[in-house]
PDB file as gemmi writes it, atoms N, CA and C in Angstrom:
CRYST1    1.000    1.000    1.000  90.00  90.00  90.00 P 1                      
ATOM      1  N   MET A   1       0.098 -35.962 -18.335  1.00  0.00           N  
ATOM      2  CA  MET A   1      -0.616 -34.987 -19.138  1.00  0.00           C  
ATOM      3  C   MET A   1      -1.706 -34.356 -18.282  1.00  0.00           C  
ATOM      4  N   SER A   2      -1.807 -33.028 -18.326  1.00  0.00           N  
ATOM      5  CA  SER A   2      -2.804 -32.339 -17.506  1.00  0.00           C  
ATOM      6  C   SER A   2      -4.105 -32.202 -18.271  1.00  0.00           C  
ATOM      7  N   THR A   3      -5.178 -32.200 -17.531  1.00  0.00           N  
ATOM      8  CA  THR A   3      -6.492 -32.027 -18.131  1.00  0.00           C  
ATOM      9  C   THR A   3      -6.828 -30.552 -18.181  1.00  0.00           C  
ATOM     10  N   PRO A   4      -7.737 -30.138 -19.036  1.00  0.00           N  
ATOM     11  CA  PRO A   4      -8.096 -28.721 -19.108  1.00  0.00           C  
ATOM     12  C   PRO A   4      -8.644 -28.182 -17.789  1.00  0.00           C  
ATOM     13  N   GLU A   5      -9.260 -29.041 -16.961  1.00  0.00           N  
ATOM     14  CA  GLU A   5      -9.805 -28.588 -15.694  1.00  0.00           C  
ATOM     15  C   GLU A   5      -8.703 -28.200 -14.705  1.00  0.00           C  
ATOM     16  N   SER A   6      -7.506 -28.784 -14.860  1.00  0.00           N  
ATOM     17  CA  SER A   6      -6.439 -28.503 -13.911  1.00  0.00           C  
ATOM     18  C   SER A   6      -5.597 -27.298 -14.317  1.00  0.00           C  
ATOM     19  N   LEU A   7      -5.842 -26.758 -15.507  1.00  0.00           N  
ATOM     20  CA  LEU A   7      -5.103 -25.586 -15.962  1.00  0.00           C  
ATOM     21  C   LEU A   7      -5.619 -24.332 -15.265  1.00  0.00           C  
ATOM     22  N   PRO A   8      -4.738 -23.371 -15.008  1.00  0.00           N  
ATOM     23  CA  PRO A   8      -5.232 -22.092 -14.481  1.00  0.00           C  
ATOM     24  C   PRO A   8      -6.110 -21.400 -15.525  1.00  0.00           C  
ATOM     25  N   ARG A   9      -6.916 -20.465 -15.043  1.00  0.00           N  
ATOM     26  CA  ARG A   9      -7.821 -19.754 -15.953  1.00  0.00           C  
ATOM     27  C   ARG A   9      -7.070 -18.958 -17.009  1.00  0.00           C  
ATOM     28  N   THR A  10      -5.825 -18.594 -16.727  1.00  0.00           N  
ATOM     29  CA  THR A  10      -5.068 -17.750 -17.642  1.00  0.00           C  
ATOM     30  C   THR A  10      -4.183 -18.548 -18.586  1.00  0.00           C  
ATOM     31  N   ALA A  11      -4.315 -19.865 -18.608  1.00  0.00           N  
ATOM     32  CA  ALA A  11      -3.500 -20.698 -19.485  1.00  0.00           C  
ATOM     33  C   ALA A  11      -4.326 -21.151 -20.685  1.00  0.00           C  
ATOM     34  N   VAL A  12      -3.643 -21.324 -21.797  1.00  0.00           N  
ATOM     35  CA  VAL A  12      -4.277 -21.834 -23.008  1.00  0.00           C  
ATOM     36  C   VAL A  12      -3.915 -23.309 -23.120  1.00  0.00           C  
ATOM     37  N   PRO A  13      -4.917 -24.178 -23.241  1.00  0.00           N  
ATOM     38  CA  PRO A  13      -4.609 -25.608 -23.353  1.00  0.00           C  
ATOM     39  C   PRO A  13      -3.774 -25.914 -24.601  1.00  0.00           C  
ATOM     40  N   ALA A  14      -2.856 -26.845 -24.474  1.00  0.00           N  
ATOM     41  CA  ALA A  14      -2.024 -27.244 -25.610  1.00  0.00           C  
ATOM     42  C   ALA A  14      -2.786 -28.238 -26.471  1.00  0.00           C  
ATOM     43  N   GLY A  15      -2.400 -28.300 -27.725  1.00  0.00           N  
ATOM     44  CA  GLY A  15      -2.966 -29.306 -28.615  1.00  0.00           C  
ATOM     45  C   GLY A  15      -4.221 -28.876 -29.341  1.00  0.00           C  
ATOM     46  N   ILE A  16      -4.578 -27.614 -29.288  1.00  0.00           N  
ATOM     47  CA  ILE A  16      -5.759 -27.149 -30.030  1.00  0.00           C  
ATOM     48  C   ILE A  16      -5.320 -26.915 -31.473  1.00  0.00           C  
ATOM     49  N   VAL A  17      -5.949 -27.610 -32.417  1.00  0.00           N  
ATOM     50  CA  VAL A  17      -5.545 -27.487 -33.821  1.00  0.00           C  
ATOM     51  C   VAL A  17      -6.461 -26.554 -34.600  1.00  0.00           C  
ATOM     52  N   ASP A  18      -7.692 -26.399 -34.166  1.00  0.00           N  
ATOM     53  CA  ASP A  18      -8.627 -25.515 -34.848  1.00  0.00           C  
ATOM     54  C   ASP A  18      -8.271 -24.062 -34.538  1.00  0.00           C  
ATOM     55  N   PRO A  19      -8.014 -23.235 -35.561  1.00  0.00           N  
ATOM     56  CA  PRO A  19      -7.616 -21.851 -35.302  1.00  0.00           C  
ATOM     57  C   PRO A  19      -8.683 -21.032 -34.574  1.00  0.00           C  
ATOM     58  N   VAL A  20      -9.944 -21.300 -34.849  1.00  0.00           N  
ATOM     59  CA  VAL A  20     -11.017 -20.549 -34.187  1.00  0.00           C  
ATOM     60  C   VAL A  20     -11.064 -20.919 -32.711  1.00  0.00           C  
ATOM     61  N   THR A  21     -10.991 -22.192 -32.414  1.00  0.00           N  
ATOM     62  CA  THR A  21     -10.991 -22.648 -31.028  1.00  0.00           C  
ATOM     63  C   THR A  21      -9.761 -22.134 -30.298  1.00  0.00           C  
ATOM     64  N   SER A  22      -8.616 -22.126 -30.985  1.00  0.00           N  
ATOM     65  CA  SER A  22      -7.381 -21.612 -30.382  1.00  0.00           C  
ATOM     66  C   SER A  22      -7.508 -20.128 -30.073  1.00  0.00           C  
ATOM     67  N   ALA A  23      -8.072 -19.369 -31.013  1.00  0.00           N  
ATOM     68  CA  ALA A  23      -8.244 -17.930 -30.802  1.00  0.00           C  
ATOM     69  C   ALA A  23      -9.202 -17.666 -29.648  1.00  0.00           C  
ATOM     70  N   ARG A  24     -10.265 -18.448 -29.555  1.00  0.00           N  
ATOM     71  CA  ARG A  24     -11.204 -18.283 -28.446  1.00  0.00           C  
ATOM     72  C   ARG A  24     -10.543 -18.603 -27.105  1.00  0.00           C  
ATOM     73  N   ALA A  25      -9.749 -19.672 -27.076  1.00  0.00           N  
ATOM     74  CA  ALA A  25      -9.061 -20.044 -25.838  1.00  0.00           C  
ATOM     75  C   ALA A  25      -8.061 -18.965 -25.430  1.00  0.00           C  
ATOM     76  N   GLU A  26      -7.341 -18.405 -26.411  1.00  0.00           N  
ATOM     77  CA  GLU A  26      -6.390 -17.336 -26.111  1.00  0.00           C  
ATOM     78  C   GLU A  26      -7.105 -16.090 -25.608  1.00  0.00           C  
ATOM     79  N   LEU A  27      -8.231 -15.739 -26.231  1.00  0.00           N  
ATOM     80  CA  LEU A  27      -8.999 -14.574 -25.790  1.00  0.00           C  
ATOM     81  C   LEU A  27      -9.541 -14.788 -24.382  1.00  0.00           C  
ATOM     82  N   LYS A  28     -10.055 -15.969 -24.119  1.00  0.00           N  
ATOM     83  CA  LYS A  28     -10.579 -16.283 -22.788  1.00  0.00           C  
ATOM     84  C   LYS A  28      -9.478 -16.181 -21.735  1.00  0.00           C  
ATOM     85  N   ALA A  29      -8.299 -16.701 -22.054  1.00  0.00           N  
ATOM     86  CA  ALA A  29      -7.178 -16.632 -21.116  1.00  0.00           C  
ATOM     87  C   ALA A  29      -6.715 -15.190 -20.919  1.00  0.00           C  
ATOM     88  N   ALA A  30      -6.675 -14.415 -21.998  1.00  0.00           N  
ATOM     89  CA  ALA A  30      -6.256 -13.015 -21.885  1.00  0.00           C  
ATOM     90  C   ALA A  30      -7.244 -12.209 -21.050  1.00  0.00           C  
ATOM     91  N   LEU A  31      -8.533 -12.426 -21.265  1.00  0.00           N  
ATOM     92  CA  LEU A  31      -9.539 -11.713 -20.480  1.00  0.00           C  
ATOM     93  C   LEU A  31      -9.477 -12.111 -19.009  1.00  0.00           C  
ATOM     94  N   ALA A  32      -9.224 -13.376 -18.736  1.00  0.00           N  
ATOM     95  CA  ALA A  32      -9.088 -13.817 -17.342  1.00  0.00           C  
ATOM     96  C   ALA A  32      -7.875 -13.164 -16.685  1.00  0.00           C  
ATOM     97  N   ALA A  33      -6.774 -13.066 -17.419  1.00  0.00           N  
ATOM     98  CA  ALA A  33      -5.574 -12.427 -16.875  1.00  0.00           C  
ATOM     99  C   ALA A  33      -5.816 -10.947 -16.609  1.00  0.00           C  
ATOM    100  N   ILE A  34      -6.509 -10.280 -17.514  1.00  0.00           N  
ATOM    101  CA  ILE A  34      -6.820  -8.856 -17.316  1.00  0.00           C  
ATOM    102  C   ILE A  34      -7.716  -8.684 -16.102  1.00  0.00           C  
ATOM    103  N   GLU A  35      -8.698  -9.563 -15.957  1.00  0.00           N  
ATOM    104  CA  GLU A  35      -9.617  -9.465 -14.816  1.00  0.00           C  
ATOM    105  C   GLU A  35      -8.876  -9.691 -13.504  1.00  0.00           C  
ATOM    106  N   ILE A  36      -7.949 -10.621 -13.493  1.00  0.00           N  
ATOM    107  CA  ILE A  36      -7.190 -10.898 -12.269  1.00  0.00           C  
ATOM    108  C   ILE A  36      -6.281  -9.723 -11.934  1.00  0.00           C  
ATOM    109  N   LYS A  37      -5.563  -9.203 -12.928  1.00  0.00           N  
ATOM    110  CA  LYS A  37      -4.648  -8.084 -12.692  1.00  0.00           C  
ATOM    111  C   LYS A  37      -5.381  -6.779 -12.421  1.00  0.00           C  
ATOM    112  N   GLY A  38      -6.512  -6.580 -13.049  1.00  0.00           N  
ATOM    113  CA  GLY A  38      -7.208  -5.299 -12.950  1.00  0.00           C  
ATOM    114  C   GLY A  38      -8.155  -5.183 -11.773  1.00  0.00           C  
ATOM    115  N   ASN A  39      -8.435  -6.256 -11.100  1.00  0.00           N  
ATOM    116  CA  ASN A  39      -9.375  -6.221  -9.981  1.00  0.00           C  
ATOM    117  C   ASN A  39      -8.619  -5.833  -8.707  1.00  0.00           C  
ATOM    118  N   ILE A  40      -8.328  -4.551  -8.579  1.00  0.00           N  
ATOM    119  CA  ILE A  40      -7.518  -4.043  -7.463  1.00  0.00           C  
ATOM    120  C   ILE A  40      -8.180  -4.301  -6.106  1.00  0.00           C  
ATOM    121  N   PRO A  41      -9.471  -4.055  -5.923  1.00  0.00           N  
ATOM    122  CA  PRO A  41     -10.058  -4.327  -4.603  1.00  0.00           C  
ATOM    123  C   PRO A  41      -9.899  -5.786  -4.167  1.00  0.00           C  
ATOM    124  N   ARG A  42     -10.055  -6.697  -5.097  1.00  0.00           N  
ATOM    125  CA  ARG A  42      -9.893  -8.115  -4.756  1.00  0.00           C  
ATOM    126  C   ARG A  42      -8.447  -8.430  -4.391  1.00  0.00           C  
ATOM    127  N   ARG A  43      -7.496  -7.839  -5.128  1.00  0.00           N  
ATOM    128  CA  ARG A  43      -6.078  -8.065  -4.824  1.00  0.00           C  
ATOM    129  C   ARG A  43      -5.726  -7.496  -3.462  1.00  0.00           C  
ATOM    130  N   VAL A  44      -6.265  -6.311  -3.134  1.00  0.00           N  
ATOM    131  CA  VAL A  44      -6.010  -5.704  -1.823  1.00  0.00           C  
ATOM    132  C   VAL A  44      -6.619  -6.571  -0.721  1.00  0.00           C  
ATOM    133  N   GLU A  45      -7.822  -7.084  -0.963  1.00  0.00           N  
ATOM    134  CA  GLU A  45      -8.477  -7.938   0.018  1.00  0.00           C  
ATOM    135  C   GLU A  45      -7.659  -9.202   0.286  1.00  0.00           C  
ATOM    136  N   LYS A  46      -7.158  -9.830  -0.778  1.00  0.00           N  
ATOM    137  CA  LYS A  46      -6.346 -11.037  -0.606  1.00  0.00           C  
ATOM    138  C   LYS A  46      -5.039 -10.725   0.114  1.00  0.00           C  
ATOM    139  N   ALA A  47      -4.399  -9.597  -0.237  1.00  0.00           N  
ATOM    140  CA  ALA A  47      -3.144  -9.230   0.410  1.00  0.00           C  
ATOM    141  C   ALA A  47      -3.353  -8.916   1.880  1.00  0.00           C  
ATOM    142  N   SER A  48      -4.441  -8.237   2.208  1.00  0.00           N  
ATOM    143  CA  SER A  48      -4.689  -7.922   3.618  1.00  0.00           C  
ATOM    144  C   SER A  48      -5.033  -9.180   4.410  1.00  0.00           C  
ATOM    145  N   ALA A  49      -5.713 -10.122   3.782  1.00  0.00           N  
ATOM    146  CA  ALA A  49      -6.006 -11.387   4.470  1.00  0.00           C  
ATOM    147  C   ALA A  49      -4.717 -12.157   4.740  1.00  0.00           C  
ATOM    148  N   ARG A  50      -3.806 -12.175   3.748  1.00  0.00           N  
ATOM    149  CA  ARG A  50      -2.505 -12.845   3.964  1.00  0.00           C  
ATOM    150  C   ARG A  50      -1.718 -12.156   5.068  1.00  0.00           C  
ATOM    151  N   ALA A  51      -1.734 -10.826   5.082  1.00  0.00           N  
ATOM    152  CA  ALA A  51      -1.012 -10.086   6.116  1.00  0.00           C  
ATOM    153  C   ALA A  51      -1.606 -10.349   7.493  1.00  0.00           C  
ATOM    154  N   ALA A  52      -2.922 -10.444   7.577  1.00  0.00           N  
ATOM    155  CA  ALA A  52      -3.569 -10.717   8.861  1.00  0.00           C  
ATOM    156  C   ALA A  52      -3.186 -12.098   9.379  1.00  0.00           C  
ATOM    157  N   VAL A  53      -3.131 -13.077   8.489  1.00  0.00           N  
ATOM    158  CA  VAL A  53      -2.730 -14.427   8.896  1.00  0.00           C  
ATOM    159  C   VAL A  53      -1.292 -14.427   9.395  1.00  0.00           C  
ATOM    160  N   LYS A  54      -0.412 -13.723   8.679  1.00  0.00           N  
ATOM    161  CA  LYS A  54       0.994 -13.642   9.105  1.00  0.00           C  
ATOM    162  C   LYS A  54       1.121 -12.920  10.444  1.00  0.00           C  
ATOM    163  N   ALA A  55       0.335 -11.853  10.627  1.00  0.00           N  
ATOM    164  CA  ALA A  55       0.401 -11.102  11.883  1.00  0.00           C  
ATOM    165  C   ALA A  55      -0.097 -11.945  13.051  1.00  0.00           C  
ATOM    166  N   ARG A  56      -1.162 -12.706  12.835  1.00  0.00           N  
ATOM    167  CA  ARG A  56      -1.665 -13.585  13.903  1.00  0.00           C  
ATOM    168  C   ARG A  56      -0.643 -14.655  14.265  1.00  0.00           C  
ATOM    169  N   ALA A  57       0.000 -15.228  13.247  1.00  0.00           N  
ATOM    170  CA  ALA A  57       1.013 -16.253  13.506  1.00  0.00           C  
ATOM    171  C   ALA A  57       2.189 -15.649  14.267  1.00  0.00           C  
ATOM    172  N   PHE A  58       2.604 -14.434  13.884  1.00  0.00           N  
ATOM    173  CA  PHE A  58       3.692 -13.757  14.585  1.00  0.00           C  
ATOM    174  C   PHE A  58       3.294 -13.455  16.023  1.00  0.00           C  
ATOM    175  N   ALA A  59       2.062 -13.009  16.229  1.00  0.00           N  
ATOM    176  CA  ALA A  59       1.593 -12.690  17.578  1.00  0.00           C  
ATOM    177  C   ALA A  59       1.512 -13.950  18.445  1.00  0.00           C  
ATOM    178  N   ASP A  60       1.152 -15.071  17.850  1.00  0.00           N  
ATOM    179  CA  ASP A  60       1.112 -16.326  18.608  1.00  0.00           C  
ATOM    180  C   ASP A  60       2.505 -16.775  19.028  1.00  0.00           C  
ATOM    181  N   ARG A  61       3.491 -16.582  18.131  1.00  0.00           N  
ATOM    182  CA  ARG A  61       4.859 -16.992  18.438  1.00  0.00           C  
ATOM    183  C   ARG A  61       5.561 -16.023  19.368  1.00  0.00           C  
ATOM    184  N   ASN A  62       5.299 -14.728  19.189  1.00  0.00           N  
ATOM    185  CA  ASN A  62       6.046 -13.708  19.913  1.00  0.00           C  
ATOM    186  C   ASN A  62       5.101 -12.574  20.327  1.00  0.00           C  
ATOM    187  N   PRO A  63       4.360 -12.736  21.440  1.00  0.00           N  
ATOM    188  CA  PRO A  63       3.385 -11.711  21.823  1.00  0.00           C  
ATOM    189  C   PRO A  63       4.030 -10.371  22.171  1.00  0.00           C  
ATOM    190  N   VAL A  64       5.180 -10.396  22.822  1.00  0.00           N  
ATOM    191  CA  VAL A  64       5.854  -9.136  23.187  1.00  0.00           C  
ATOM    192  C   VAL A  64       6.307  -8.406  21.933  1.00  0.00           C  
ATOM    193  N   GLY A  65       6.844  -9.135  20.981  1.00  0.00           N  
ATOM    194  CA  GLY A  65       7.262  -8.526  19.717  1.00  0.00           C  
ATOM    195  C   GLY A  65       6.085  -7.956  18.948  1.00  0.00           C  
ATOM    196  N   ALA A  66       4.934  -8.637  19.032  1.00  0.00           N  
ATOM    197  CA  ALA A  66       3.742  -8.150  18.339  1.00  0.00           C  
ATOM    198  C   ALA A  66       3.262  -6.836  18.947  1.00  0.00           C  
ATOM    199  N   VAL A  67       3.295  -6.740  20.270  1.00  0.00           N  
ATOM    200  CA  VAL A  67       2.895  -5.494  20.930  1.00  0.00           C  
ATOM    201  C   VAL A  67       3.870  -4.374  20.557  1.00  0.00           C  
ATOM    202  N   ALA A  68       5.161  -4.693  20.562  1.00  0.00           N  
ATOM    203  CA  ALA A  68       6.164  -3.685  20.187  1.00  0.00           C  
ATOM    204  C   ALA A  68       5.971  -3.241  18.737  1.00  0.00           C  
ATOM    205  N   ALA A  69       5.672  -4.184  17.853  1.00  0.00           N  
ATOM    206  CA  ALA A  69       5.436  -3.830  16.448  1.00  0.00           C  
ATOM    207  C   ALA A  69       4.193  -2.951  16.308  1.00  0.00           C  
ATOM    208  N   ALA A  70       3.136  -3.271  17.050  1.00  0.00           N  
ATOM    209  CA  ALA A  70       1.913  -2.468  16.988  1.00  0.00           C  
ATOM    210  C   ALA A  70       2.165  -1.051  17.485  1.00  0.00           C  
ATOM    211  N   VAL A  71       2.917  -0.922  18.567  1.00  0.00           N  
ATOM    212  CA  VAL A  71       3.239   0.412  19.090  1.00  0.00           C  
ATOM    213  C   VAL A  71       4.094   1.171  18.082  1.00  0.00           C  
ATOM    214  N   GLY A  72       5.061   0.492  17.482  1.00  0.00           N  
ATOM    215  CA  GLY A  72       5.915   1.143  16.475  1.00  0.00           C  
ATOM    216  C   GLY A  72       5.126   1.607  15.265  1.00  0.00           C  
ATOM    217  N   ILE A  73       4.234   0.752  14.787  1.00  0.00           N  
ATOM    218  CA  ILE A  73       3.414   1.127  13.626  1.00  0.00           C  
ATOM    219  C   ILE A  73       2.511   2.310  13.977  1.00  0.00           C  
ATOM    220  N   ALA A  74       1.926   2.283  15.170  1.00  0.00           N  
ATOM    221  CA  ALA A  74       1.068   3.394  15.597  1.00  0.00           C  
ATOM    222  C   ALA A  74       1.867   4.693  15.687  1.00  0.00           C  
ATOM    223  N   ALA A  75       3.103   4.613  16.181  1.00  0.00           N  
ATOM    224  CA  ALA A  75       3.942   5.809  16.283  1.00  0.00           C  
ATOM    225  C   ALA A  75       4.285   6.358  14.904  1.00  0.00           C  
ATOM    226  N   VAL A  76       4.596   5.475  13.964  1.00  0.00           N  
ATOM    227  CA  VAL A  76       4.936   5.922  12.607  1.00  0.00           C  
ATOM    228  C   VAL A  76       3.723   6.556  11.937  1.00  0.00           C  
ATOM    229  N   VAL A  77       2.565   5.926  12.057  1.00  0.00           N  
ATOM    230  CA  VAL A  77       1.355   6.483  11.447  1.00  0.00           C  
ATOM    231  C   VAL A  77       0.996   7.804  12.104  1.00  0.00           C  
ATOM    232  N   GLY A  78       1.070   7.860  13.422  1.00  0.00           N  
ATOM    233  CA  GLY A  78       0.793   9.118  14.123  1.00  0.00           C  
ATOM    234  C   GLY A  78       1.751  10.220  13.720  1.00  0.00           C  
ATOM    235  N   GLY A  79       3.023   9.891  13.602  1.00  0.00           N  
ATOM    236  CA  GLY A  79       4.009  10.882  13.169  1.00  0.00           C  
ATOM    237  C   GLY A  79       3.752  11.368  11.762  1.00  0.00           C  
ATOM    238  N   ALA A  80       3.354  10.465  10.877  1.00  0.00           N  
ATOM    239  CA  ALA A  80       3.058  10.863   9.499  1.00  0.00           C  
ATOM    240  C   ALA A  80       1.840  11.781   9.450  1.00  0.00           C  
ATOM    241  N   VAL A  81       0.805  11.443  10.205  1.00  0.00           N  
ATOM    242  CA  VAL A  81      -0.389  12.295  10.247  1.00  0.00           C  
ATOM    243  C   VAL A  81      -0.037  13.659  10.818  1.00  0.00           C  
ATOM    244  N   TRP A  82       0.762  13.683  11.871  1.00  0.00           N  
ATOM    245  CA  TRP A  82       1.170  14.958  12.468  1.00  0.00           C  
ATOM    246  C   TRP A  82       1.965  15.789  11.465  1.00  0.00           C  
ATOM    247  N   ALA A  83       2.901  15.150  10.763  1.00  0.00           N  
ATOM    248  CA  ALA A  83       3.716  15.878   9.780  1.00  0.00           C  
ATOM    249  C   ALA A  83       2.866  16.441   8.643  1.00  0.00           C  
ATOM    250  N   ILE A  84       1.916  15.655   8.172  1.00  0.00           N  
ATOM    251  CA  ILE A  84       1.044  16.133   7.096  1.00  0.00           C  
ATOM    252  C   ILE A  84       0.159  17.270   7.585  1.00  0.00           C  
ATOM    253  N   ALA A  85      -0.393  17.151   8.784  1.00  0.00           N  
ATOM    254  CA  ALA A  85      -1.235  18.207   9.345  1.00  0.00           C  
ATOM    255  C   ALA A  85      -0.428  19.485   9.549  1.00  0.00           C  
ATOM    256  N   ARG A  86       0.781  19.345  10.003  1.00  0.00           N  
ATOM    257  CA  ARG A  86       1.624  20.519  10.213  1.00  0.00           C  
ATOM    258  C   ARG A  86       1.985  21.190   8.889  1.00  0.00           C  
ATOM    259  N   ALA A  87       2.279  20.367   7.861  1.00  0.00           N  
ATOM    260  CA  ALA A  87       2.601  20.924   6.551  1.00  0.00           C  
ATOM    261  C   ALA A  87       1.402  21.653   5.954  1.00  0.00           C  
ATOM    262  N   ILE A  88       0.218  21.113   6.159  1.00  0.00           N  
ATOM    263  CA  ILE A  88      -0.990  21.755   5.628  1.00  0.00           C  
ATOM    264  C   ILE A  88      -1.277  23.063   6.392  1.00  0.00           C  
ATOM    265  N   ALA A  89      -1.022  23.061   7.686  1.00  0.00           N  
ATOM    266  CA  ALA A  89      -1.305  24.242   8.519  1.00  0.00           C  
ATOM    267  C   ALA A  89      -0.383  25.404   8.201  1.00  0.00           C  
ATOM    268  N   ARG A  90       0.752  25.164   7.632  1.00  0.00           N  
ATOM    269  CA  ARG A  90       1.695  26.258   7.355  1.00  0.00           C  
ATOM    270  C   ARG A  90       1.338  27.021   6.161  1.00  0.00           C  
TER     271      ARG A  90                                                      
END                                                                             
């Protein structure tokens, strides 16, 4: 049996018999879920941190591949900027 402390913030504990307490727990869980889903800057920060960790691990395993990937990404970004600038200039 899990304790309430081990439940995620977005879960409602089982076994609540009082309707008021149950409604409060459901509201608290719903608000926590909305805050987690709606906090875009925090989600972007976590995703970029995960990507940085993966990129470092890839660079440690395969330095030549990491350099090639960096050059490829730079070429794609440069090409996109050039295409957008050219489209705007026309």
